[in-house]
Backbone as numpy.savetxt, mean C-alpha at the origin, in Angstrom:
# Nx Ny Nz CAx CAy CAz Cx Cy Cz
-13.95 13.63 10.61 -14.91 12.83 9.90 -14.34 12.42 8.55
-14.87 11.30 8.06 -14.45 10.81 6.75 -15.68 10.60 5.89
-15.50 10.86 4.60 -16.57 10.74 3.62 -16.06 9.92 2.46
-16.90 9.03 1.92 -16.51 8.19 0.79 -17.35 8.54 -0.44
-16.67 8.70 -1.56 -17.36 8.94 -2.83 -17.97 7.61 -3.28
-19.26 7.62 -3.52 -19.93 6.38 -3.94 -19.66 6.03 -5.39
-19.04 6.95 -6.14 -18.72 6.69 -7.54 -17.37 5.99 -7.67
-16.34 6.54 -7.02 -14.98 6.00 -7.22 -14.33 5.45 -5.95
-14.92 5.69 -4.76 -14.36 5.17 -3.53 -13.38 6.09 -2.83
-13.12 7.26 -3.41 -12.20 8.22 -2.79 -12.67 8.54 -1.37
-11.72 8.61 -0.43 -12.04 8.95 0.96 -11.54 10.36 1.24
-12.46 11.19 1.73 -12.15 12.59 2.05 -12.18 12.76 3.57
-11.19 13.46 4.12 -11.17 13.80 5.54 -11.63 15.24 5.69
-12.63 15.48 6.54 -13.10 16.83 6.78 -14.44 16.84 7.47
-14.84 18.01 7.91 -16.12 18.14 8.61 -17.31 17.90 7.68
-17.10 18.12 6.39 -18.15 17.84 5.42 -17.53 17.34 4.13
-18.36 16.76 3.29 -17.87 16.25 2.01 -17.44 17.43 1.12
-16.49 17.19 0.23 -16.08 18.27 -0.69 -17.19 18.55 -1.71
-17.14 19.72 -2.32 -18.13 20.08 -3.33 -18.06 19.14 -4.54
-16.86 18.73 -4.86 -16.63 17.79 -5.97 -15.55 16.80 -5.55
-15.67 15.58 -6.01 -14.66 14.57 -5.72 -13.36 14.94 -6.44
-12.24 15.01 -5.71 -10.96 15.34 -6.35 -10.53 14.29 -7.38
-11.00 13.06 -7.22 -10.58 11.99 -8.14 -11.44 11.92 -9.38
-12.77 11.86 -9.21 -13.64 11.61 -10.36 -14.56 12.78 -10.71
-14.59 13.80 -9.85 -15.41 14.97 -10.13 -16.88 14.83 -9.75
-17.25 13.74 -9.10 -18.64 13.55 -8.69 -19.07 14.66 -7.73
-20.35 15.04 -7.76 -20.82 16.11 -6.87 -20.90 15.65 -5.41
-20.97 16.63 -4.54 -21.03 16.42 -3.08 -22.08 15.38 -2.68
-23.20 15.36 -3.37 -24.30 14.45 -3.03 -23.92 12.98 -3.17
-22.85 12.70 -3.89 -22.41 11.31 -4.08 -21.55 10.81 -2.93
-21.26 11.67 -1.95 -20.46 11.27 -0.79 -21.36 10.79 0.34
-20.90 9.76 1.04 -21.60 9.29 2.24 -20.63 9.35 3.41
-21.15 9.65 4.57 -20.33 9.70 5.78 -19.95 8.27 6.17
-18.70 8.09 6.51 -18.20 6.78 6.93 -18.46 6.63 8.42
-18.97 5.47 8.82 -19.27 5.21 10.23 -17.99 5.27 11.06
-18.13 5.67 12.32 -16.96 5.92 13.17 -16.09 4.67 13.35
-16.69 3.49 13.47 -15.86 2.28 13.63 -15.04 2.01 12.37
-15.62 2.24 11.21 -14.88 2.06 9.96 -13.86 3.17 9.76
-14.18 4.35 10.26 -13.27 5.49 10.21 -11.98 5.16 10.99
-12.14 4.59 12.17 -10.98 4.22 12.99 -10.16 3.13 12.32
-10.85 2.19 11.67 -10.15 1.13 10.96 -9.34 1.69 9.80
-9.90 2.67 9.09 -9.18 3.31 7.99 -7.92 4.00 8.52
-8.04 4.71 9.64 -6.88 5.40 10.22 -5.77 4.41 10.58
-6.16 3.33 11.25 -5.16 2.31 11.61 -4.54 1.69 10.37
-5.36 1.40 9.36 -4.86 0.79 8.14 -3.96 1.74 7.37
-4.27 3.04 7.40 -3.40 4.01 6.73 -1.98 3.92 7.29
-1.89 3.81 8.61 -0.57 3.71 9.25 0.14 2.44 8.80
-0.56 1.31 8.89 0.05 0.03 8.52 0.37 -0.04 7.04
-0.56 0.45 6.20 -0.30 0.43 4.76 0.91 1.28 4.41
1.09 2.39 5.11 2.28 3.22 4.89 3.55 2.44 5.26
3.50 1.70 6.36 4.64 0.88 6.74 4.93 -0.18 5.67
3.87 -0.78 5.15 4.04 -1.77 4.07 4.73 -1.14 2.86
4.32 0.07 2.50 4.90 0.73 1.35 6.37 1.10 1.59
6.68 1.53 2.81 8.07 1.83 3.15 8.92 0.56 3.05
8.40 -0.53 3.59 9.12 -1.80 3.54 9.30 -2.26 2.09
8.27 -2.08 1.28 8.37 -2.46 -0.13 9.48 -1.66 -0.83
9.61 -0.39 -0.50 10.68 0.42 -1.07 12.07 -0.08 -0.67
12.19 -0.46 0.58 13.47 -1.00 1.05 13.77 -2.33 0.35
12.73 -3.13 0.14 12.93 -4.41 -0.55 13.34 -4.19 -2.01
12.88 -3.10 -2.62 13.35 -2.75 -3.97 14.86 -2.54 -3.96
15.35 -1.88 -2.91 16.79 -1.68 -2.78 17.51 -3.02 -2.61
16.94 -3.91 -1.82 17.54 -5.25 -1.63 17.62 -5.96 -2.98
16.56 -5.87 -3.77 16.56 -6.51 -5.10 17.66 -5.94 -5.99
17.84 -4.62 -5.96 18.90 -3.99 -6.76 20.28 -4.45 -6.31
20.51 -4.46 -5.01 21.80 -4.88 -4.47 22.06 -6.35 -4.80
21.03 -7.18 -4.63 21.19 -8.61 -4.92 21.53 -8.83 -6.39
20.88 -8.10 -7.29 21.17 -8.24 -8.72 22.62 -7.87 -9.02
23.13 -6.82 -8.38 24.53 -6.43 -8.58 25.47 -7.51 -8.06
25.12 -8.08 -6.91 25.96 -9.14 -6.35 25.97 -10.38 -7.22
24.82 -10.70 -7.79 24.73 -11.87 -8.69 25.55 -11.60 -9.95
25.42 -10.39 -10.49 26.19 -10.03 -11.69 27.69 -10.03 -11.42
28.08 -9.62 -10.22 29.50 -9.59 -9.87 30.09 -11.00 -9.87
29.31 -11.96 -9.40 29.67 -13.38 -9.49 31.06 -13.69 -8.93
31.34 -13.14 -7.74 32.66 -13.35 -7.13 32.94 -14.81 -6.87
32.05 -15.47 -6.19 32.21 -16.90 -5.94 30.84 -17.51 -5.62
30.73 -18.82 -5.64 29.43 -19.46 -5.44 28.75 -19.10 -4.10
29.52 -18.94 -3.06 28.94 -18.59 -1.76 28.28 -17.22 -1.78
28.95 -16.26 -2.38 28.39 -14.90 -2.49 27.14 -14.90 -3.35
27.22 -15.58 -4.48 26.07 -15.62 -5.39 24.87 -16.27 -4.69
25.12 -17.32 -3.91 24.03 -18.00 -3.19 23.35 -17.04 -2.21
24.14 -16.23 -1.51 23.57 -15.26 -0.56 22.73 -14.23 -1.31
23.25 -13.71 -2.42 22.51 -12.70 -3.17 21.24 -13.29 -3.79
21.31 -14.52 -4.24 20.10 -15.17 -4.79 19.06 -15.40 -3.70
19.51 -15.77 -2.50 18.58 -15.96 -1.39 17.92 -14.63 -1.01
18.72 -13.55 -1.00 18.17 -12.23 -0.70 17.16 -11.82 -1.76
17.48 -12.09 -3.01 16.58 -11.76 -4.11 15.26 -12.51 -3.98
15.33 -13.78 -3.71 14.12 -14.61 -3.57 13.27 -14.14 -2.39
13.90 -13.90 -1.25 13.16 -13.46 -0.06 12.52 -12.09 -0.27
13.27 -11.17 -0.86 12.74 -9.83 -1.10 11.54 -9.89 -2.05
11.64 -10.69 -3.10 10.54 -10.82 -4.05 9.30 -11.40 -3.38
9.49 -12.45 -2.57 8.36 -13.08 -1.89 7.70 -12.12 -0.89
8.51 -11.35 -0.18 7.95 -10.37 0.76 7.18 -9.27 0.03
7.71 -8.81 -1.09 7.00 -7.78 -1.86 5.65 -8.31 -2.35
5.61 -9.55 -2.79 4.36 -10.15 -3.25 3.38 -10.29 -2.08
3.89 -10.65 -0.91 3.04 -10.77 0.28 2.48 -9.40 0.68
3.28 -8.37 0.58 2.83 -7.02 0.89 1.69 -6.62 -0.05
1.85 -6.89 -1.35 0.81 -6.56 -2.31 -0.49 -7.29 -1.97
-0.37 -8.56 -1.62 -1.56 -9.35 -1.28 -2.23 -8.80 -0.02
-1.44 -8.40 0.94 -2.01 -7.86 2.19 -2.71 -6.53 1.94
-2.11 -5.67 1.15 -2.75 -4.39 0.83 -4.04 -4.63 0.04
-4.01 -5.59 -0.87 -5.24 -5.93 -1.61 -6.34 -6.39 -0.65
-5.96 -7.16 0.37 -6.92 -7.59 1.38 -7.48 -6.39 2.13
-6.62 -5.45 2.50 -7.07 -4.24 3.18 -8.08 -3.48 2.32
-7.78 -3.36 1.03 -8.69 -2.64 0.14 -10.03 -3.35 0.06
-10.00 -4.68 -0.10 -11.26 -5.41 -0.22 -12.11 -5.36 1.05
-11.48 -5.13 2.19 -12.20 -5.04 3.47 -12.54 -3.60 3.83
-12.27 -2.66 2.93 -12.58 -1.25 3.20 -11.61 -0.59 4.15
-10.45 -1.21 4.36 -9.46 -0.63 5.28 -8.42 0.17 4.49
-8.90 0.98 3.58 -8.02 1.79 2.77 -8.71 3.11 2.53
-8.00 4.16 2.53 -8.62 5.44 2.24 -7.82 6.61 2.70
């Protein structure tokens, strides 16, 4: 079962709500049970959101490598490849942020 704190939105997994919210300290009475269909959506979104975060971390590495390649400035062809990698990685990271924000706004986070 999942429970949501009505004060801060924290999602707790367990047979019952916690005595106090770990995030904001709200009492147990401030938790509401999450409906089973929304519970399943949260589980699926947790998996996908984790994949998004892993991909974002890898894209951070791409950005670092691309910056080194641009700084190295061996020749125009190499610099063009590193700049393209930098642009693509940045755009993907921004898309990931937007997608996660969409998940949060639809309650698919917790």
